[in-house]
DRENTOR-469043 format. One record per residue (C-alpha): residue in three letters; x, y, z. Coordinates in pm, whole numbers, padded with zeros to 5 digits, always signed. Example, Ala and Ser with C-alpha at 12.3 -4.5 7.8 and 13.67 -1.06 7.14 Angstrom:
2
ala+01230-00450+00780/ser+01367-00106+00714/
end
This chain:
439
met-00055+08636-05967/gly+00143+08831-06116/lys+00549+08812-06292/his+00679+09022-05943/ser+00443+08842-05692/gln+00572+08530-05832/arg+00936+08683-05721/his+00789+08772-05372/phe+00727+08476-05329/ala+01032+08243-05425/ala+01216+08561-05236/ser+01052+08443-04864/leu+01099+08055-04888/pro+01335+08042-04613/gly+01657+07818-04587/arg+01652+07714-05018/ser+01861+07847-05251/phe+01709+07887-05590/lys+01873+07880-05968/arg+01689+07970-06230/arg+01608+07750-06504/ser+01556+07815-06858/pro+01167+07796-06906/phe+01211+07519-07165/ala+01416+07350-06929/val+01101+07360-06698/ala+00842+07250-06945/ala+01054+06944-07030/ala+01110+06856-06660/leu+00722+06901-06631/ala+00655+06712-06951/ala+00874+06415-06761/val+00676+06410-06472/ala+00333+06381-06658/ile+00474+06072-06866/ser+00646+05928-06607/thr+00294+05892-06360/thr+00127+05785-06676/ala+00328+05552-06763/gly+00373+05456-06439/ala-00054+05403-06345/ala-00060+05215-06691/ser+00232+04986-06615/leu+00026+04879-06289/val-00277+04814-06515/thr-00089+04688-06771/ser+00038+04455-06506/ser-00317+04375-06350/gly-00415+04298-06663/thr-00120+04044-06770/ser-00171+03895-06433/glu-00513+03861-06547/ala-00487+03742-06858/ala-00155+03505-06753/ser-00399+03352-06475/thr-00658+03299-06737/ala-00438+03132-07000/ser-00349+02944-06725/ala-00696+02860-06612/ser-00798+02810-06963/ala-00497+02581-07063/pro-00499+02216-06978/ala-00271+02128-06689/val-00058+01789-06636/ala-00272+01728-06298/ser-00223+01389-06114/val-00484+01240-05937/ala-00314+01294-05590/gly-00375+01680-05685/ala+00003+01753-05775/thr+00085+01914-06111/ala+00399+01826-06287/ser+00628+02019-06473/thr+00799+01771-06653/pro+00667+01465-06836/glu+00889+01223-06649/glu+00779+01416-06379/gln+00400+01318-06515/ala+00438+00985-06474/ala+00573+00963-06157/leu+00311+01128-05984/asp+00070+00954-06246/ala+00210+00617-06067/ala+00208+00731-05746/ser-00169+00849-05752/thr-00227+00465-05846/glu-00070+00314-05588/leu-00235+00553-05301/val-00566+00466-05452/arg-00494+00090-05390/ala-00330+00119-05026/glu-00621+00377-04957/phe-00914+00054-05060/leu-00679-00237-04918/ala-00628-00012-04586/gly-01008+00020-04583/glu-01231-00194-04735/gly-00967-00518-04737/ala-00828-00483-04385/ser-00999-00767-04252/thr-00782-00909-04455/leu-00462-00811-04308/thr-00239-00859-04039/pro-00110-00597-03769/asp+00226-00570-03892/gln+00152-00613-04250/leu-00200-00323-04231/ala+00089-00038-04009/gln+00372-00075-04318/ile+00126-00029-04586/thr-00013+00276-04425/thr+00322+00430-04323/thr+00424+00354-04664/arg+00162+00493-04807/asp+00172+00801-04587/gln+00518+00846-04716/leu+00427+00848-05058/arg+00159+01127-05004/gln+00389+01356-04818/leu+00637+01351-05125/val+00345+01401-05344/ser+00229+01713-05166/ser+00578+01844-05118/val+00545+01834-05524/thr+00189+02040-05508/thr+00342+02328-05226/thr+00659+02367-05468/asp+00473+02511-05744/ala+00212+02657-05563/gly+00499+02864-05368/gln+00670+02975-05718/ala+00351+03053-05839/ser+00371+03324-05591/thr+00758+03472-05551/thr+00680+03511-05924/glu+00373+03738-05918/ala+00519+03909-05584/glu+00821+04006-05827/gln+00632+04122-06098/ala+00435+04370-05846/ser+00782+04480-05711/ser+00910+04554-06052/val+00548+04786-06107/asp+00687+04969-05796/ala+01051+05041-05850/ala+01006+05110-06211/thr+00722+05381-06126/ser+00916+05536-05759/thr+01273+05600-06031/thr+01056+05753-06302/leu+00940+06012-06025/asp+01273+06040-05839/ala+01449+06120-06167/ala+01187+06378-06246/gly+01223+06553-05932/ala+01600+06564-05908/asp+01677+06922-06048/asp+01398+07066-05741/thr+01628+07361-05736/leu+01381+07654-05926/asp+01314+07973-05879/gly+01046+08141-05734/arg+00882+08139-06043/asp+00973+07843-06183/thr+00866+07660-05844/phe+00517+07817-05865/arg+00470+07702-06258/ala+00557+07360-06176/ser+00341+07291-05906/arg+00067+07489-06137/ala+00239+07161-06378/gly+00184+06929-06190/ala-00121+06965-06052/glu-00244+06999-06398/gly-00059+06661-06551/arg-00241+06508-06225/glu-00609+06664-06258/ala-00649+06725-06580/leu-00913+06411-06655/thr-01151+06550-06326/thr-01116+06918-06267/ala-01225+07157-06539/asp-01124+07482-06371/thr-00763+07367-06292/thr-00726+07322-06640/ala-00922+07725-06719/ala-00658+07848-06448/ala-00304+07665-06609/thr-00415+07862-06938/asp-00435+08204-06781/glu-00115+08174-06624/thr+00087+08138-06971/pro+00384+08305-06944/ser+00482+08616-07095/glu+00763+08681-07328/ala+00912+08956-07121/ala+00909+08642-06848/leu+01112+08436-07054/ala+01347+08667-07139/asp+01398+08727-06788/ala+01438+08347-06720/ala+01677+08403-06985/ala+01889+08657-06880/gly+01918+08514-06503/glu+01999+08144-06601/thr+02414+08250-06591/ala+02414+08414-06299/ala+02229+08213-06042/thr+02457+08005-05809/pro+02449+07604-05840/ala+02279+07537-05553/ala+02285+07098-05685/glu+02631+07094-05614/glu+02610+07288-05246/ser+02315+07022-05149/pro+02364+06635-05285/glu+02106+06435-05206/thr+02174+06216-04992/pro+02118+05839-05092/val+01811+05639-04979/glu+01863+05354-04768/ala+01664+05005-04797/pro+01393+04920-04507/ala+01612+04709-04241/glu+01313+04474-04228/ala+01407+04358-04581/ala+01787+04268-04509/asp+01704+04065-04211/ala+01404+03906-04358/pro+01476+03501-04335/thr+01511+03298-04645/thr+01432+02939-04632/ala+01468+02700-04998/gln+01186+02435-05012/val+01302+02097-05056/val+01141+01941-05413/pro+01156+01598-05389/ser+01317+01418-05712/val+01108+01218-05942/ala+01353+00891-05843/glu+01266+00943-05468/ile+00882+00943-05588/asp+00958+00595-05799/ala+01129+00515-05498/ala+00878+00556-05292/thr+00606+00437-05587/thr+00846+00090-05601/ala+00776-00028-05212/leu+00394+00084-05147/arg+00391-00151-05470/gly+00578-00440-05332/leu+00385-00442-04981/leu+00013-00437-05214/asp+00113-00684-05419/ala+00209-00885-05111/thr-00132-00853-04945/ala-00359-00860-05240/val-00740-00931-05135/ala-00841-01182-05332/val-01140-01062-05516/ala-01438-01290-05584/val-01598-01276-05919/glu-02000-01345-05971/pro-02045-01456-06281/ala-02353-01359-06540/pro-02761-01451-06516/pro-02792-01729-06791/thr-03020-01613-07042/ala-03323-01748-07146/gly-03133-01916-07443/glu-02885-02060-07232/ile-03163-02188-06946/ala-03284-02408-07240/ala-02968-02545-07367/gln-02850-02611-07060/gln-03196-02828-06990/ala-03191-02982-07258/ala-02880-03107-07266/glu-02916-03232-06918/arg-03228-03411-07046/ala-03008-03588-07328/ala-02726-03688-07099/leu-03002-03772-06865/glu-03154-03989-07124/gln-02868-04194-07240/gln-02767-04254-06861/gln-03094-04438-06820/ala-03030-04559-07151/ala-02716-04691-07070/glu-02848-04813-06787/arg-03142-05064-06935/ala-02901-05157-07195/ala-02651-05280-06845/met-02992-05475-06701/ala-03092-05596-06988/gln-02795-05765-07046/gln-02789-05843-06642/leu-03147-05994-06667/ala-03028-06246-06937/ala-02765-06367-06804/trp-03032-06442-06481/ala-03212-06603-06700/ala-02951-06807-06862/ser-02808-06908-06532/thr-03095-07133-06460/ala-03094-07293-06845/gly-02910-07617-06775/tyr-03161-07735-06478/ala-03412-07992-06459/asn-03732-07878-06346/gly-03746-07904-05933/thr-03349-07920-05941/ile-03248-07626-05975/pro-02951-07478-05648/ala-03038-07224-05398/asn-02766-07030-05474/leu-02842-06897-05798/leu-03210-06807-05713/cys-03266-06488-05522/ala-03564-06367-05276/pro-03739-06008-05327/ser-03646-05788-05025/phe-04002-05748-04903/ala-04084-06138-04931/pro-03786-06282-04743/gly-03750-06686-04819/glu-03967-06630-05123/leu-03705-06766-05365/val-03731-06733-05802/arg-03486-06671-06079/cys-03289-06380-06010/asp-03437-06202-06288/ala-03751-06253-06177/ala-03706-06122-05858/tyr-03572-05773-05979/gln-03916-05702-06205/leu-04106-05815-05883/glu-03946-05565-05696/gln-03960-05274-05967/leu-04344-05411-05950/asn-04397-05384-05546/lys-04227-05065-05591/ala-04560-04882-05822/tyr-04805-05156-05549/val-04680-04974-05255/ala-04687-04622-05421/ala-05081-04725-05554/phe-05239-04922-05222/gly-04919-04834-04965/thr-04904-05190-04862/asn-04656-05464-04998/ile-04757-05737-05216/thr-04818-06014-05030/val-04663-06340-05168/thr-04796-06712-05038/ser-04586-06971-05256/ser-04257-06915-05471/tyr-03949-07200-05637/arg-04062-07571-05530/ser-03849-07847-05612/tyr-03962-08161-05749/ala-04034-08330-05351/ser-04224-08013-05301/gln-04386-08047-05644/val-04587-08414-05576/ala-04667-08284-05205/val-04862-08041-05330/lys-05038-08285-05607/ala-05136-08482-05332/gln-05284-08187-05129/lys-05478-07984-05420/gly-05518-08229-05617/phe-05652-08123-05976/leu-05542-07780-05932/ala-05191-07877-05879/ala-04963-07936-06165/ala-04822-08300-06202/pro-04413-08268-06062/gly-04193-08173-06327/thr-04432-07943-06516/ser-04481-07655-06274/asn-04337-07338-06344/his-04282-07296-05983/gly-04047-07583-06065/met-03856-07370-06285/ala-03905-07064-05980/gln-04054-06873-06249/ala-04402-06867-06052/leu-04554-06738-05734/asp-04887-06741-05588/leu-05025-06404-05471/gly-05254-06351-05127/gly-05406-06002-05005/gly-05685-05857-05231/ile-05488-06009-05573/ser-05620-06377-05523/ser-05957-06234-05564/phe-06134-06185-05905/gly-06253-05811-05950/ser-06084-05681-05661/ala-05934-05333-05681/gln-05578-05511-05643/tyr-05628-05750-05899/asn-05771-05560-06179/trp-05461-05325-06069/met-05246-05609-06115/arg-05368-05742-06459/ala-05301-05383-06588/asn-04968-05304-06425/ala-04811-05627-06396/pro-04736-05712-06758/ala-04472-05372-06769/tyr-04269-05576-06491/gly-04305-05920-06680/trp-04502-06079-06471/glu-04915-06211-06633/asn-05164-06390-06474/pro-05174-06663-06785/glu-05515-06723-06984/trp-05582-07027-06852/ala-05587-06883-06447/arg-05783-06647-06540/gln-06211-06626-06540/gly-06344-06836-06705/gly-06019-07052-06779/ser-05936-07410-06719/lys-05794-07390-06415/pro-05932-07034-06255/glu-05622-06929-06021/pro-05634-06540-05974/trp-05374-06600-05719/his-05094-06727-05975/trp-04865-06567-06146/glu-04607-06629-06383/tyr-04255-06445-06551/gly-04148-06485-06869/val-04316-06772-06971/thr-04478-06803-07322/tyr-04667-07080-07427/
end
């Protein structure tokens, strides 16, 4: 379009007063619009990029978080959250696995106090998240306000004449579409104003009426919703409140502590061997002590009848074996006979049979009269000293299993079939056995 066409276009617009401006002023206004638009877009990109960078930096930075999930803003708050987290874990365990050890009242107190502390820690977490969301919203609002201000400043002087308005509209389109539409760029180059048009614009600048003074713009009112939006203040629990709740829960848990049974680790092979060796040594020491004590006792029993003549020992100084009541011998002989009988029972399943034991002097006289040659003279028999027995059963026969067993085992307990009574002896008597006798 030519210059006159542009004027005709401007004159045909109804209801508008136009003020002619210098082409240089128009160019400056168009440049301001383009720069403001670019800056607004850049600010949006920059804000987004800055937000992403901040988010990335926040994610990569080591956050001070407690076990309960809250993030502390100060070291004191972090210490309070850590202590609270420890007691919450203890409370969960005690209210779960250890509940059987608690009374209903104890369980209720622990559960209530635990929930109160958990609510305080949760409030810290919620507050931190709300503050982060508010900061992001404020940043986005600042970007929108900056962009709107720039555009309003560029469009405040909208009383251009027809020709300047047409050029301004084309320049605005060029600024928005220069990167995507090559044809618009070529058209803008063809419409460069001539020197005559510039002179005509300069001549008419002083004659125009100030339309801007006659039509002041109406200020834009803020949306009613923003004024009516409710505001709520988030109450943040203090460190003292968290510490007080933590202390209360800790006191309940310490007062109802669950006993923990600790099982020792199994012993090693070396420890087992050492333990067994120690037990053997202790047993041997005990047995040696018992043998020593028994030896002293046996000696005492043997000495108890030393002052009595053959056939005159009182019955209260003598002892009868448990398996042969009434058959008296010296007490040390009776004790050893008991031990010998245990071994005999293990071998044959029956006790040793005793047919004759201690004889008084008078009893020996009677036996001598009865047996003649086979009986010792009164006052010389070991029966009169309570150290001889006559045995029955299989022991009374030479060559029997019982006799042979006695010959092999009885000497270990102090009992012997003397040589004169053995087979081929001066008086063969396989039934006659003596204790502690030397010839």
